Residue, then its C-alpha position, 0 to 999 in steps of 0.5 A: m602715878y596711875e593715869h587713865r585716859k578719858e574716853p567719851i561716853a558711848s552713844k545712846a545707840v551703843f548704850y541701848r544695844r548693850i542693855i538689850v544684849n544684857i537682857i537677852v543674856a539674863l533671859l537665857i540664864m533664866a531659861l536655862f535655870l527653868l529647864i534645870g528646875t523642870v527636869g530636876y522636879h520631873y526626875t527627883a520628885d516624880m512630877i509630870w512635866i507640866d507640874a515640874l514646870h509650874n513648880a520650877s517657875m514658882i520657885l524661880s520667881g520667888m513665889g514658893l513651891v506649889d506641890k508637896v514633895s515627898s521623896e528624899g531626893g526631891k526634897r534635896f533638889c528643892s533645897v538646892y534649887a531654891l538656894f540657887s534661884g535666889v542667887l540667880f535673881i540677884t545675879n540677873i539684876g546685876v546683869i541687867l543693871a550693869p550697862a546703866l551703872h557703867r554709864i552713870y559711873h563713866r559720866i561721873h568720872l568724866e566730870d572729874 
């Protein structure tokens, strides 16, 4: 039979550090995707940098595209970027919530 040793739950300081690290990781992932979106819109949809940043930010936040994209390459990029932005949102929620869920599951497991 599988036997698991029960370790004590992490201190609040360790828990808060884990949350902060995960939030930083989520923000870095978001910044990387924002950079990819900005560069992609600039080069595939022939947008100036500020418009490319604006459109990438709006897609990444789930609000939708602001400017009309007329080039075929730009439309392809928009489609792929929008799909990956949705996946990124779900992934970042998981990254941010992971320490809290781990702590809850650990606490439940210790009570067994």
